[in-house]
N, C-alpha and C positions, 0 to 999 in steps of 0.2 A: 316734666323733660320725658321726650319720648325717643325712643329706639327704631331707626328705619329696620325694615325687614322688608324682602323680597323671596319669591318664588319662580326660579328658572328651572325651564327645560333643555337642559344640556345634551349634547352629542345627535341633536335632531334637528331640522329646518320648519319643523312642525309642532304644533302648540299640541299638548297632551300628551307626546311622543317621546321619545330619549329617556333619560333619568333626571326625575326633578330633585332639586337641592334646595333649600333654606340657605341665604345668604341676609346677616346681621351684622348690620354697621355700627362697632363699637365706639363712643368717641372717650372711652376710658375701660382699664381692665376691669374684667369679671372674674367671680370667683368659679370654680372649676365646679362646684354644684349648681351655680344657677346654670351656666350655658348647656351642661347634663339636662337640668329642668327644661329650659326651653326646645334643646331637639326631640327629647321625650314626646313637649307639646304638640310640634310640629308633626312628627311622627312621618317622617321620610329617611327615606335610607344614609342621608347626610345633611347636617347642617353646618353650615359655614360662617366663623365669629372672622369679622377683621377689626383689625386695631390700627392706626396708620402710626407709622413709624419714621425717623429720620429718612431712610433711605427704604420707603415702600412702606409695608402692611405685617403686622404679622398676623397669620392666617393657622384657626387649628378647625378639625372636622371632629364634629359627634355626630354616631349614630344614635337611636333613641333608648340607647344603653350601654354605651362606652365609645372613650375617644379614639380616634384613629391615626394611626402614623402616616399615612400616605393614603390620597383620593384624589381623583382626576378631575372627575364631573363636577364637584363640587368648587374646585379649583378654575376651572372653564366658565361655571357658574357666576364666581365671583370679579373675574375679571371682565365678564358679560356686565356686569351691574356697573363696575370702575367706568366703563367706557360709554356705556348706553345714558348714564345718567351725569358723566362730564366730572367726576371726581379724579379721570384721571382723561387727556386727550386722547384719539385712536392712535395717533404717532408715537405716543409715549408707550413703552414697554410696564407691564404689570410684574412688579418683584413682589414673591411673597415669603417671610420666613417661616418657616415650619418645621417638624419634626422629622421630616425628612431633608433638612437643609434648604438650601435657596429654591425655590423655583420661579420661572417668568412663564409670562403669557406675551405672545407679540399678537398684533392683528393685521390678519395677512389676507385684503379685502372681504370678503364673505366668511371668512375662517377664522379661528381661535387655532394659534399655536403654542402649544404646552410643553416648555422643557422641562422632561422628569430623568430621573436617573433611572437607566436598565435594573429588573428584579430578576434577573436569569435563575430559572432552574435549574437542577440537577438530578440525574435518575437517583431513585430511591429504589431499596428493596423492602423497605419498611412499607407493608400494607397494613392499615388497622382492619381489624376484624370486623371493624361497623362500616368501614367506607365500599366495600364493595353492597352490602345491603342496604347500606343508606342511600347509595346511588342508583343503585340498579342497573349496573352497566357492568362490562368487562373492560377493563381498559389495554389497551395496545401499547400504552407507554404509562410510566407514572414518574413524575416528578416532584420537587417540592424548593420552595425559596423560603425566604426568612418570614415569609407572610402566609403563603397559600401551599395548597397541594396543587398541582396539574396533570388532568387527567384526560389522555389524548384517547379518543372512539373512533371506530371504522368509519363512521358518515354522521352527515349534516345529518340525518334522519334521526337517528339515535341522539344527538344533541337534541334534537325539537323535541322529542319524546320522552325524557327524561322526568319521572313523577319521584322526587326524591322522597326517602324518608327521615324529614327535618329532625325528628327526635334523636333517631341514630345520628346521623352529623351534628349534632350541637354537644354529642359529647367525645369528639374526637378533636385534640389538641392541633392550635393553629386556628387562623383566621378563616379561612374560607378556603372552596372549590371549586377551580377554574374547570369547566369541560367543554374541549373543543376538539373539532376536526377541518379539514379541509373544506371549502365551500361549493356548492353545487353551482352555483351561478358565476360567468364570468364576471361579474362586476366586483367579487368578492376575493380575495387570496384564503379566509379560513373563518369559520363560524364560532360562538363559543356562548357560554351561560356561565352565570357565576351565583352561589349559594354561601351564603354566610350566617346561618343562625344563631352559631355560639355569639353574635356581635348585635344581632338584634335586628339581620337582616335576612329574611328568607329568602327572596331570589333580587339580587340588584338590578335593573334595567340594562345598563349600559355601563360597565366598568373599567373606568380610565386606568385605573393603577392593574388592574390585571394584564391590560396590554402592554405595560411596561415588562409584564414575563412572555406574552403572546409573542410581541415585536421580534425580541431574540430568538425566540424558539421559532417559529414559522419562517422567520430570515434563514437561519442554519438552512432548515429542510428544502425551501425552496431557491437560496441561493440569490434572495433579495433583500433588501434595502430599505424598499419603498413600497408598501402594503397597504391592504383596506380590509380593516375585519368588519364582523357584520355580529353584533350581541341578538340572538335569536330571540331574545325575551317577549312574553305579549304585547310589550309599547317598541321595543324595538330600539335601536342605534346605530350609528357608521363611525367608526374612528378609524381615521387616515394614521396609517403611521409609520414613519423614517427613524431607521436606527442609525445612529449618530456613535459609534465607539461605545463608551460607557454611559450616554446619556440616548435620552429617547426623544423623540418629537412626535407628539400627539394632537392630532388637529380634528376639530368638531365646529358644530355650531349652536347656538343658544336662544331660546326664547323666553320673554319674561311673559310670566301669565299673571304677578300678581304682585303687587307692593302695596304696603300698610305701615305703620307703626305696634310697635309694643307698648300697650297703654298698662299694664299691670306690671310692677318687676322687683 
C-alpha cells in the first residue's frame, strides 16, 4: 500500500514561485513521530497531513522540526489538491478540523478563499535583547500576538534588505517574526517578510498565518477591510486579505508541481 503525496506552490499562479507545501493524503491515522519524519524528509516549510473525517478532513501541519498550530499556505495547498484531483467538487467547501479550530476553503473562480481566525497583535514594551541585533532594523512599532512578534519598519526598502542573524533570532521565545511596512507599489497595500528559525523555517516565502495578524494591523492603519499584501521573499507571493470581524479571509492561487507516492513507511 502506498500513500499519495503532492507538492504545491501556494499564493502564486506561477510554478516555482510562492510558498511550496507538501500535501500527504492519509487513509488512516499515523503517529506524530512518523508525520514529523516525513516533514523532515520533505524539508519544506510545511507538510500538510489530511485524514478524511465524517464532515471534512482532519488537517495537521509540520515544519521539518515541529508541529504548527496554524498554517495558511499548506491549507491552501490542501484544498487545491482536493479539488484538482476530484476528492471534492469545486462547488464544495473544504472543511478542515485543526489545532486552531474549524477552517474552511471555498473556490472563487481562479482564487481559493480561506476562512481563518484573526490573530491580532497588541503593542508591547518587551524588547528582547537579541531582537534588534537579530533583525538588524529599528522598529517604529513592535507588537506581539500568541504566535509571533510584529515589527513595523519605516519603508519597503528596509523590509527587502533585511539580513537577519538567525542564530540570535532562534534564541528568542515565540514562533517567529513578521517584518512589515507600507508598500511602494499601488498594486499592494503592505509588504512583509517572515522568519521562524526556532521552528526550523529560516525564511518562509509566503505566510498565510502571518496575514491573520497583518490584516487587522494594516486594516486599522489604512482604514480598509479589503487589502492586498505582498511577501517580498526571493520567491514572492500575493495574499488578498478581507477582515470580517474576528475572522479573516485570505485568498490566493496555487500550482501543483509534483505528485507521487510514499513507498517506504
